C-alpha positions as CSV (number, residue, x, y, z in Angstrom):
1,M,182.1,40.9,148.8
2,S,181.5,37.5,150.3
3,G,179.6,34.8,148.5
4,T,176.7,35.1,150.9
5,A,176.2,38.8,150.1
6,I,176.3,38.0,146.4
7,F,173.8,35.3,146.8
8,I,171.5,37.5,148.8
9,L,171.8,40.2,146.1
10,V,171.0,37.8,143.3
11,V,168.0,36.5,145.3
12,A,166.8,40.1,145.8
13,V,167.1,40.9,142.1
14,F,165.3,37.7,141.2
15,A,162.6,38.4,143.7
16,Y,162.1,41.9,142.3
17,I,161.9,40.6,138.8
18,A,159.5,37.9,139.8
19,V,157.3,40.3,141.7
20,S,157.3,42.9,138.8
21,K,156.4,40.1,136.4
22,T,153.7,38.7,138.7
23,V,151.9,41.9,139.9
24,R,150.9,44.0,137.0
25,I,149.0,47.4,137.2
26,V,147.0,48.5,134.2
27,P,146.5,52.3,134.1
28,Q,143.0,53.8,133.4
29,G,142.2,54.2,129.7
30,Y,144.3,51.1,128.7
31,E,143.7,47.4,128.3
32,W,146.5,44.8,128.1
33,T,146.3,41.5,126.5
34,V,147.6,38.3,128.3
35,Q,149.4,35.5,126.4
36,R,150.2,32.0,127.7
37,F,153.2,30.6,126.0
38,G,152.5,33.1,123.2
39,R,148.8,32.4,122.8
40,Y,146.2,35.0,123.7
41,T,144.1,34.0,126.7
42,H,142.3,37.1,128.1
43,T,142.5,40.9,128.4
44,M,143.3,42.8,131.6
45,S,141.2,45.9,132.4
46,P,142.5,48.9,134.4
47,G,143.6,47.9,137.9
48,I,145.9,45.4,139.6
49,H,146.4,41.8,138.2
50,I,148.5,38.8,139.1
51,L,150.3,36.8,136.4
52,F,152.4,33.7,136.6
53,P,155.9,34.6,135.4
54,I,157.3,32.8,132.4
55,V,153.9,31.1,131.8
56,Q,151.9,34.3,131.3
57,T,153.1,37.4,129.6
58,V,151.7,40.8,128.5
59,G,151.0,40.8,124.8
60,Q,149.8,44.3,123.6
61,K,149.1,47.4,125.6
62,M,146.1,49.0,123.8
63,N,145.0,52.6,124.3
64,M,141.2,52.5,124.7
65,M,140.7,56.2,124.6
66,E,139.5,58.1,121.5
67,Q,142.4,58.9,119.3
68,V,143.1,61.3,116.5
69,L,144.9,60.2,113.3
70,E,146.2,62.7,110.8
71,I,145.7,61.7,107.2
72,P,148.5,63.1,105.0
73,S,147.7,65.2,102.0
74,Q,147.5,63.6,98.6
75,D,146.6,64.7,95.0
76,V,143.2,63.5,93.8
77,I,141.7,63.8,90.4
78,T,138.0,64.8,90.3
79,K,135.4,63.6,87.8
80,D,136.0,66.6,85.5
81,N,139.8,66.0,85.5
82,A,140.7,68.7,88.0
83,V,143.6,67.9,90.4
84,V,143.1,68.9,94.0
85,R,145.1,68.3,97.1
86,V,143.2,66.8,100.0
87,D,144.1,66.0,103.6
88,G,142.0,65.0,106.6
89,V,141.7,63.7,110.1
90,V,140.1,60.6,111.7
91,F,138.7,60.2,115.2
92,Y,138.6,56.6,116.2
93,Q,138.3,54.5,119.3
94,I,139.3,50.9,120.1
95,L,136.4,48.9,121.4
96,D,137.9,45.4,121.4
97,A,141.6,45.3,122.4
98,A,142.1,41.7,121.3
99,K,140.8,42.3,117.8
100,A,142.8,45.5,117.5
101,A,146.0,43.7,118.7
102,Y,145.7,40.5,116.6
103,E,143.4,41.1,113.6
104,V,145.6,43.8,112.0
105,S,149.4,44.1,112.0
106,N,149.8,47.9,112.0
107,L,146.6,49.6,113.1
108,E,147.3,53.2,112.4
109,Q,149.0,52.4,109.0
110,A,146.0,50.3,108.0
111,I,143.5,53.1,108.9
112,T,145.5,55.7,107.1
113,A,145.8,53.6,103.9
114,L,142.1,52.8,104.1
115,V,141.0,56.4,104.5
116,M,143.3,57.7,101.7
117,T,142.0,55.1,99.3
118,N,138.3,56.0,100.0
119,I,139.1,59.7,99.8
120,R,140.3,59.2,96.2
121,T,137.2,57.1,95.5
122,A,134.8,59.7,96.9
123,I,136.4,62.8,95.3
124,G,136.9,61.0,92.0
125,S,133.2,60.5,91.6
126,L,132.4,64.2,92.0
127,D,133.0,67.3,89.9
128,L,135.2,70.0,91.3
129,D,132.3,72.2,92.3
130,E,130.6,69.4,94.0
131,S,133.8,68.4,95.9
132,L,134.1,72.0,97.2
133,S,130.4,72.4,98.1
134,K,129.4,68.9,99.3
135,R,132.1,68.4,102.0
136,D,129.6,67.2,104.6
137,E,128.2,64.6,102.2
138,I,131.8,63.4,101.5
139,N,132.6,63.2,105.2
140,A,129.4,61.2,105.9
141,R,130.1,58.8,103.0
142,L,133.7,58.2,104.2
143,L,132.6,57.7,107.8
144,H,130.1,55.0,106.8
145,V,132.7,53.2,104.6
146,I,135.6,53.4,107.1
147,D,133.4,52.4,110.1
148,E,132.2,49.3,108.2
149,A,135.7,48.4,107.1
150,T,137.3,48.7,110.5
151,H,134.6,46.9,112.4
152,P,136.4,43.5,112.2
153,W,139.4,45.2,113.8
154,G,137.4,46.1,116.9
155,I,137.5,49.8,116.0
156,K,134.8,52.4,116.0
157,A,135.3,55.4,113.6
158,N,133.5,58.3,115.3
159,R,134.2,61.1,112.9
160,I,136.1,61.8,109.6
161,E,136.8,65.3,108.4
162,L,138.4,66.6,105.3
163,K,140.5,69.5,106.6
164,D,141.4,71.1,103.3
165,I,140.7,70.8,99.6
166,Q,143.1,72.9,97.5
167,P,142.6,73.3,93.8
168,P,145.6,74.4,91.6
169,R,146.4,78.1,91.6
170,D,145.5,78.7,88.0
171,L,142.1,76.9,88.6
172,V,141.6,79.1,91.7
173,E,142.2,82.2,89.6
174,S,139.8,80.9,86.9
175,M,137.2,80.3,89.6
176,G,137.7,83.8,90.9
177,R,137.2,85.3,87.4
178,Q,134.1,83.1,87.0
179,M,132.7,84.3,90.3
180,K,133.4,87.9,89.4
181,A,131.6,87.4,86.0
182,E,128.6,85.9,87.8
183,R,128.5,88.8,90.2
184,D,128.7,91.3,87.3
185,K,126.0,89.4,85.6
186,R,123.7,89.6,88.7
187,A,124.5,93.3,89.1
188,A,123.6,93.9,85.4
189,V,120.4,92.0,85.8
190,L,119.5,93.9,89.0
191,E,120.3,97.2,87.3
192,A,118.2,96.2,84.3
193,E,115.3,95.2,86.6
194,G,115.6,98.5,88.4
195,A,115.6,100.5,85.1
196,R,112.6,98.5,83.8
197,Q,110.8,99.1,87.1
198,S,111.7,102.8,86.9
199,E,110.4,103.0,83.3
200,V,107.2,101.2,84.3
201,L,106.6,103.6,87.1
202,R,107.4,106.6,84.9
203,A,105.1,105.3,82.2
204,D,102.4,104.7,84.8
205,G,102.9,108.2,86.1
206,E,102.7,109.7,82.6
207,K,99.5,107.7,82.0
208,Q,97.9,109.0,85.2
209,A,99.0,112.5,84.3
210,A,97.5,112.1,80.8
211,I,94.3,110.8,82.2
212,L,94.1,113.7,84.6
213,E,94.9,116.1,81.9
214,A,92.3,114.6,79.6
215,E,89.8,114.8,82.4
216,G,90.7,118.4,83.0
217,K,90.4,119.3,79.4
218,R,87.0,117.5,79.2
219,E,85.8,119.4,82.2
220,A,87.1,122.7,80.7
221,A,85.5,121.9,77.4
222,Y,82.2,121.2,79.2
223,R,82.5,124.4,81.1
224,E,83.4,126.3,77.9
225,A,80.5,124.7,76.0
226,E,78.2,125.6,78.9
227,A,79.5,129.2,78.9
228,R,79.0,129.4,75.1
229,E,75.5,128.0,75.5
230,R,74.7,130.7,78.1
231,L,76.2,133.4,75.9
232,A,74.2,132.1,72.9
233,E,71.1,132.2,75.1
234,A,71.9,135.7,76.1
235,E,72.6,136.7,72.5
236,A,69.3,135.1,71.4
237,K,67.4,136.9,74.1
238,A,69.0,140.2,73.2
239,T,68.2,139.6,69.5
240,M,64.7,138.8,70.4
241,M,64.3,141.9,72.5
242,V,65.8,144.0,69.6
243,S,63.4,142.3,67.2
244,Q,60.5,143.1,69.4
245,A,61.6,146.7,69.7
246,I,61.9,147.0,65.9
247,A,58.5,145.4,65.4
248,K,57.1,148.1,67.7
249,G,58.7,150.8,65.5
250,D,61.7,151.6,67.8
251,I,64.7,152.0,65.4
252,N,67.0,153.1,68.2
253,A,67.1,149.6,69.6
254,L,68.6,148.4,66.3
255,N,71.1,151.1,66.3
256,Y,72.1,150.2,69.9
257,F,72.5,146.6,68.9
258,I,74.7,147.5,65.9
259,A,76.8,150.0,67.8
260,T,77.5,147.4,70.5
261,K,78.8,145.0,67.9
262,Y,80.9,147.7,66.4
263,V,82.5,148.5,69.8
264,E,83.2,144.8,70.5
265,A,84.8,144.4,67.1
266,F,87.0,147.5,67.5
267,K,88.0,146.3,71.0
268,A,89.1,142.9,69.6
269,V,91.1,144.6,66.9
270,A,92.7,147.2,69.1
271,T,93.7,144.7,71.8
272,A,95.3,142.2,69.3
273,P,99.0,141.6,70.2
274,N,101.7,143.4,68.1
275,Q,98.9,145.3,66.3
276,K,100.0,148.8,65.4
277,I,98.1,149.6,62.2
278,F,94.7,148.3,61.2
279,M,92.2,149.1,58.4
280,M,88.6,150.0,59.0
281,P,86.4,148.9,56.1
282,V,83.4,150.8,57.4
283,E,82.1,154.3,57.2
284,A,82.6,156.5,60.2
285,T,79.2,158.2,59.6
286,A,77.5,154.9,60.1
287,I,79.2,154.4,63.4
288,L,78.3,158.0,64.4
289,G,74.7,157.4,63.4
290,S,74.6,154.3,65.6
291,L,76.1,156.2,68.4
292,G,73.6,159.0,67.9
293,G,70.8,156.5,68.1
294,I,72.2,155.3,71.4
295,A,72.3,158.9,72.6
296,E,68.7,159.4,71.5
297,M,67.6,156.2,73.3
298,A,69.3,157.3,76.5
299,K,67.7,160.8,76.2
300,A,64.2,159.3,75.7
301,M,64.7,157.0,78.6
302,T,65.8,160.0,80.8
303,E,62.8,162.1,79.7
304,G,60.4,159.3,80.3
305,A,61.7,158.8,83.8
306,A,61.4,162.6,84.5
307,G,57.9,162.8,83.2
308,A,56.8,159.9,85.3
309,A,58.2,161.6,88.4
310,Q,56.3,165.0,87.7
311,A,52.9,163.4,86.9
312,P,50.2,164.5,89.4
313,R,49.2,161.8,91.8
314,P,45.5,160.9,91.9
315,P,43.6,162.2,94.9
316,K,43.0,160.0,97.8
317,P,39.5,158.7,98.1
318,T,37.4,160.3,100.9
319,A,35.6,158.3,103.3
């Protein structure tokens, strides 16, 4: 190869390097910082830019899109001395490329250390139960602290989430037993409440039944008293009629009254349950005499009716 060809090749390479260092294209979603002799001058937005080689150089190529940073898991001691393992994730976005490039040495490492430290602070101020149940409050608290701390770096913390909070295995088993005991307690309380309600309803039913039964007995007693009153009135009326007949000299009415009582007494004795033998402390002749009196009364009533039927009718008056 001749010297002319070598010279042309060197010039072409030099020209290519000069053009590549002069014309710079920034892709969408990125911003590049520009340095003049090592000092920051301005930031290039997405698009084509012209730089003076050797004098101007590209400093940092910053990703301006929202980024996700995984927070490694760590052991944290809660307020009640329970050890839990916590990890998380941070969503952040660079708003000022110059601050993110020159205000902090290692951006991702700084954010990770800051988040891990504040996680220990937030979890350490809460009990285990609060740490497990108030995750949203912990996330909000971390977001406020991290966003305020990273603001001088030109960063906006959009969201911080605790992915997992893992208590020790023995503590998980103890919590399971506690939960089971609480559920058994609630079940026993509900069962007792059901039994109490059932007893109340049963007692109320018995009360209503007793009231209805008492009202029924009262009504029956009232009816029975009324029946006895009617019977007494009938007895009194019959006695009065017998007394009037005796006063008129009719002894058969007295015999009829006594015979009726005898018959009722014999009927009550004869119809008594399991009654096979009974004694009669009365004389049979007295009963027969009473029955004879009844027969004579019936005969007298029959003859009186026949005589009334055969008596001559008075003649009809003539006009």
